[in-house]
RODREN-674055 format. One record per residue (C-alpha): residue in one letter; x, y, z; residue number from 1. Coordinates in steps of 0.05 Angstrom, whole numbers. Example, Ala and Ser with C-alpha at 12.3 -4.5 7.8 and 13.67 -1.06 7.14 Angstrom:
BEGIN
R, rest, X, Y, Z, nr
R, a, 246, -90, 156, 1 .
R, s, 273, -21, 143, 2 .
//
This chain:
BEGIN
R, rest, X, Y, Z, nr
R, m, -621, 77, 1515, 1 .
R, r, -665, 131, 1495, 2 .
R, r, -721, 149, 1544, 3 .
R, r, -791, 142, 1513, 4 .
R, q, -853, 175, 1543, 5 .
R, f, -922, 166, 1517, 6 .
R, l, -971, 221, 1505, 7 .
R, a, -1046, 201, 1503, 8 .
R, s, -1106, 249, 1497, 9 .
R, g, -1056, 307, 1505, 10 .
R, v, -1028, 283, 1571, 11 .
R, a, -958, 262, 1581, 12 .
R, l, -944, 202, 1624, 13 .
R, l, -883, 227, 1656, 14 .
R, p, -832, 182, 1693, 15 .
R, f, -828, 181, 1770, 16 .
R, l, -787, 237, 1796, 17 .
R, a, -725, 208, 1831, 18 .
R, g, -697, 238, 1893, 19 .
R, c, -764, 252, 1929, 20 .
R, a, -758, 221, 1996, 21 .
R, h, -820, 177, 2018, 22 .
R, p, -832, 157, 2091, 23 .
R, t, -830, 84, 2106, 24 .
R, v, -893, 85, 2148, 25 .
R, v, -954, 132, 2140, 26 .
R, l, -1015, 145, 2181, 27 .
R, d, -1059, 200, 2153, 28 .
R, m, -1129, 217, 2176, 29 .
R, d, -1174, 268, 2140, 30 .
R, e, -1240, 285, 2164, 31 .
R, a, -1294, 254, 2121, 32 .
R, t, -1355, 290, 2094, 33 .
R, a, -1412, 252, 2059, 34 .
R, d, -1382, 272, 1993, 35 .
R, d, -1312, 247, 2015, 36 .
R, v, -1342, 181, 2038, 37 .
R, a, -1380, 173, 1971, 38 .
R, d, -1318, 189, 1928, 39 .
R, e, -1278, 134, 1963, 40 .
R, v, -1321, 80, 1935, 41 .
R, s, -1349, 108, 1870, 42 .
R, t, -1325, 137, 1806, 43 .
R, p, -1353, 206, 1786, 44 .
R, v, -1376, 211, 1715, 45 .
R, d, -1369, 279, 1684, 46 .
R, g, -1413, 305, 1629, 47 .
R, g, -1383, 304, 1560, 48 .
R, s, -1340, 243, 1576, 49 .
R, t, -1341, 174, 1544, 50 .
R, e, -1365, 147, 1610, 51 .
R, s, -1421, 199, 1610, 52 .
R, a, -1444, 178, 1542, 53 .
R, v, -1446, 104, 1563, 54 .
R, v, -1483, 118, 1628, 55 .
R, e, -1535, 164, 1593, 56 .
R, a, -1548, 113, 1539, 57 .
R, a, -1555, 57, 1589, 58 .
R, l, -1605, 99, 1631, 59 .
R, e, -1646, 115, 1571, 60 .
R, n, -1645, 51, 1535, 61 .
R, g, -1634, -2, 1591, 62 .
R, t, -1566, -21, 1562, 63 .
R, a, -1509, 11, 1524, 64 .
R, t, -1455, -22, 1483, 65 .
R, r, -1386, 5, 1466, 66 .
R, r, -1325, -23, 1430, 67 .
R, s, -1257, -9, 1462, 68 .
R, r, -1190, -33, 1477, 69 .
R, t, -1196, -14, 1552, 70 .
R, e, -1252, -26, 1601, 71 .
R, l, -1291, 33, 1631, 72 .
R, f, -1305, 42, 1703, 73 .
R, d, -1245, 0, 1726, 74 .
R, r, -1234, 36, 1791, 75 .
R, s, -1303, 17, 1820, 76 .
R, g, -1367, -17, 1800, 77 .
R, t, -1404, 42, 1828, 78 .
R, v, -1411, 108, 1789, 79 .
R, r, -1436, 175, 1810, 80 .
R, f, -1476, 212, 1756, 81 .
R, d, -1523, 271, 1763, 82 .
R, g, -1527, 267, 1837, 83 .
R, a, -1547, 192, 1837, 84 .
R, f, -1505, 128, 1846, 85 .
R, y, -1507, 66, 1800, 86 .
R, e, -1478, -2, 1800, 87 .
R, v, -1448, -17, 1733, 88 .
R, a, -1447, -87, 1704, 89 .
R, s, -1408, -100, 1641, 90 .
R, t, -1410, -161, 1599, 91 .
R, e, -1358, -177, 1543, 92 .
R, l, -1396, -196, 1479, 93 .
R, e, -1341, -206, 1427, 94 .
R, s, -1267, -191, 1415, 95 .
R, d, -1226, -179, 1355, 96 .
R, e, -1153, -166, 1338, 97 .
R, v, -1140, -95, 1312, 98 .
R, t, -1079, -57, 1292, 99 .
R, v, -1062, 8, 1328, 100 .
R, y, -1009, 59, 1309, 101 .
R, d, -962, 102, 1352, 102 .
R, v, -921, 160, 1322, 103 .
R, v, -852, 162, 1355, 104 .
R, v, -820, 231, 1356, 105 .
R, e, -746, 240, 1368, 106 .
R, t, -741, 309, 1396, 107 .
R, n, -666, 321, 1385, 108 .
R, p, -644, 277, 1331, 109 .
R, e, -571, 271, 1316, 110 .
R, d, -589, 265, 1241, 111 .
R, s, -645, 308, 1218, 112 .
R, t, -635, 293, 1144, 113 .
R, p, -702, 266, 1116, 114 .
R, s, -705, 201, 1081, 115 .
R, v, -779, 202, 1064, 116 .
R, g, -796, 277, 1067, 117 .
R, e, -795, 341, 1110, 118 .
R, v, -855, 382, 1128, 119 .
R, a, -866, 443, 1171, 120 .
R, y, -911, 431, 1231, 121 .
R, a, -958, 488, 1209, 122 .
R, d, -969, 451, 1142, 123 .
R, l, -992, 389, 1174, 124 .
R, p, -1064, 366, 1172, 125 .
R, e, -1104, 385, 1233, 126 .
R, v, -1107, 312, 1259, 127 .
R, d, -1030, 309, 1259, 128 .
R, r, -1022, 380, 1289, 129 .
R, e, -1069, 362, 1346, 130 .
R, h, -1032, 297, 1362, 131 .
R, l, -961, 328, 1358, 132 .
R, e, -979, 395, 1392, 133 .
R, p, -957, 372, 1460, 134 .
R, v, -888, 354, 1432, 135 .
R, v, -871, 416, 1389, 136 .
R, t, -900, 467, 1435, 137 .
R, d, -869, 444, 1500, 138 .
R, e, -819, 497, 1519, 139 .
R, n, -795, 459, 1576, 140 .
R, a, -778, 394, 1540, 141 .
R, d, -716, 359, 1558, 142 .
R, s, -661, 381, 1508, 143 .
R, s, -627, 311, 1512, 144 .
R, r, -640, 259, 1460, 145 .
R, e, -710, 233, 1475, 146 .
R, e, -764, 197, 1444, 147 .
R, l, -837, 212, 1456, 148 .
R, g, -893, 164, 1433, 149 .
R, v, -958, 195, 1412, 150 .
R, r, -1016, 147, 1411, 151 .
R, y, -1058, 154, 1346, 152 .
R, g, -1101, 91, 1351, 153 .
R, t, -1130, 50, 1296, 154 .
R, a, -1135, 70, 1221, 155 .
R, e, -1207, 78, 1228, 156 .
R, e, -1202, 125, 1289, 157 .
R, v, -1148, 166, 1254, 158 .
R, g, -1185, 175, 1189, 159 .
R, n, -1156, 190, 1120, 160 .
R, e, -1126, 258, 1133, 161 .
R, s, -1061, 238, 1169, 162 .
R, v, -996, 241, 1133, 163 .
R, f, -963, 193, 1183, 164 .
R, v, -1016, 138, 1195, 165 .
R, t, -1019, 90, 1163, 166 .
R, e, -966, 105, 1108, 167 .
R, p, -918, 159, 1129, 168 .
R, q, -907, 212, 1076, 169 .
R, y, -853, 250, 1120, 170 .
R, d, -803, 230, 1170, 171 .
R, v, -780, 299, 1192, 172 .
R, v, -822, 354, 1220, 173 .
R, t, -796, 425, 1231, 174 .
R, h, -824, 478, 1278, 175 .
R, q, -789, 545, 1287, 176 .
R, d, -714, 526, 1296, 177 .
R, s, -726, 453, 1314, 178 .
R, q, -728, 389, 1277, 179 .
R, y, -762, 326, 1298, 180 .
R, r, -753, 256, 1267, 181 .
R, v, -817, 218, 1263, 182 .
R, t, -828, 143, 1255, 183 .
R, v, -891, 102, 1256, 184 .
R, e, -899, 39, 1297, 185 .
R, s, -956, -12, 1296, 186 .
R, r, -979, -66, 1343, 187 .
R, t, -1035, -112, 1347, 188 .
R, t, -1083, -112, 1407, 189 .
R, t, -1153, -135, 1426, 190 .
R, e, -1215, -94, 1418, 191 .
R, t, -1276, -118, 1454, 192 .
R, e, -1349, -101, 1449, 193 .
R, y, -1378, -89, 1518, 194 .
R, r, -1450, -85, 1542, 195 .
R, y, -1466, -42, 1602, 196 .
R, e, -1525, -43, 1650, 197 .
R, l, -1538, 3, 1708, 198 .
R, t, -1576, -8, 1773, 199 .
R, e, -1591, 51, 1816, 200 .
R, v, -1567, 43, 1889, 201 .
R, s, -1581, 111, 1916, 202 .
R, s, -1612, 176, 1892, 203 .
R, d, -1570, 223, 1937, 204 .
R, v, -1504, 229, 1967, 205 .
R, e, -1523, 227, 2041, 206 .
R, t, -1561, 161, 2034, 207 .
R, f, -1505, 128, 1995, 208 .
R, a, -1451, 153, 2045, 209 .
R, d, -1495, 126, 2101, 210 .
R, s, -1493, 56, 2068, 211 .
R, v, -1418, 61, 2062, 212 .
R, r, -1411, 79, 2136, 213 .
R, d, -1456, 22, 2153, 214 .
R, r, -1407, -25, 2120, 215 .
R, y, -1339, 3, 2134, 216 .
R, q, -1341, 54, 2193, 217 .
R, f, -1314, 31, 2262, 218 .
R, e, -1293, 67, 2324, 219 .
R, l, -1224, 73, 2348, 220 .
R, s, -1227, 81, 2423, 221 .
R, e, -1198, 63, 2490, 222 .
R, l, -1127, 85, 2466, 223 .
R, s, -1066, 93, 2509, 224 .
R, e, -1037, 161, 2515, 225 .
R, a, -980, 142, 2465, 226 .
R, e, -1034, 115, 2417, 227 .
R, r, -1075, 179, 2423, 228 .
R, d, -1013, 220, 2407, 229 .
R, v, -1003, 179, 2342, 230 .
R, v, -1076, 189, 2322, 231 .
R, e, -1078, 261, 2338, 232 .
R, a, -1014, 272, 2298, 233 .
R, a, -1044, 236, 2239, 234 .
R, i, -1104, 281, 2242, 235 .
R, d, -1060, 343, 2248, 236 .
R, g, -1021, 328, 2185, 237 .
R, g, -997, 258, 2186, 238 .
R, y, -955, 209, 2227, 239 .
R, f, -892, 181, 2195, 240 .
R, e, -849, 149, 2251, 241 .
R, e, -840, 76, 2264, 242 .
R, s, -860, 63, 2339, 243 .
R, d, -895, 13, 2383, 244 .
R, a, -952, 59, 2387, 245 .
R, f, -958, 65, 2313, 246 .
R, r, -957, -9, 2304, 247 .
R, s, -1010, -17, 2356, 248 .
R, v, -1058, 33, 2323, 249 .
R, v, -1046, 2, 2254, 250 .
R, d, -1058, -67, 2280, 251 .
R, r, -1124, -44, 2310, 252 .
R, i, -1144, -11, 2244, 253 .
R, r, -1127, -73, 2203, 254 .
R, d, -1171, -116, 2244, 255 .
R, h, -1231, -83, 2208, 256 .
R, e, -1253, -86, 2137, 257 .
R, g, -1219, -33, 2094, 258 .
R, i, -1246, 6, 2035, 259 .
R, d, -1185, -10, 1992, 260 .
R, t, -1126, -50, 2020, 261 .
R, t, -1064, -87, 1998, 262 .
R, d, -1009, -124, 2037, 263 .
R, a, -972, -60, 2048, 264 .
R, y, -1023, -3, 2051, 265 .
R, g, -1095, 13, 2049, 266 .
R, t, -1153, 61, 2065, 267 .
R, w, -1204, 53, 2123, 268 .
R, l, -1262, 92, 2148, 269 .
R, v, -1249, 107, 2221, 270 .
R, e, -1289, 144, 2275, 271 .
R, y, -1249, 178, 2330, 272 .
R, e, -1280, 220, 2382, 273 .
R, d, -1349, 223, 2344, 274 .
R, t, -1317, 246, 2279, 275 .
R, a, -1306, 202, 2217, 276 .
R, y, -1239, 202, 2181, 277 .
R, i, -1216, 173, 2115, 278 .
R, t, -1153, 139, 2141, 279 .
R, y, -1093, 119, 2096, 280 .
R, v, -1041, 73, 2125, 281 .
R, e, -974, 47, 2100, 282 .
R, w, -937, -2, 2145, 283 .
//
């Protein structure tokens, strides 16, 4: 079976690298500044991003709307923008079915004879060159037969210039000494109109971090010598050994509300000897 990776916004979603050992247990404690604490429970919004445009519009107009196939701000309901922190409320207004297109590129085809047409990468329209650039310019690409999927989006998003979407005019692209077989795939998905509203919860990072500490921070004290050794190793670079002392420390941590937790791992805000630590645990 050919391996297919997908490229979106110029970034390859690469497969997990096999062969990297991972410890079965982890206790890692990093000293937490106010910025560190705030970052654990909020999503930074950078200028020029889609999120930034939505936030700016909502702050200016009271609400902002956006049509999308994915939700924004899915990591946290709190965003950090221009030094302040806001709770984001999103409401789904209406949804429609839309057709989206992916261009699948076989990077080393057995048969590079075109059945539709052949075109040089340099002669493609700008929209297609931009989409295919991560494929044809990757000097470190795997030389084995491999498929790369390039997300194009809806016909409206692509526009009228593409020679692949929606009706392919070529099925082979050449670049330098390489040939690439190109096919177009379509699928139906849901596009939703969202309304966003923002409520300011803090105007500065220190005040916001203090509110997070009030909710989550707890003291780890009265430890045995073995437990102290575990904690100090975790502070020094991480503790990765199964032991009774490790289990005892983890049980004490898990007795408290965590910032982000599952049945197998989580993050807590721990105070130890008058210092706060972002504490990550796997058990």
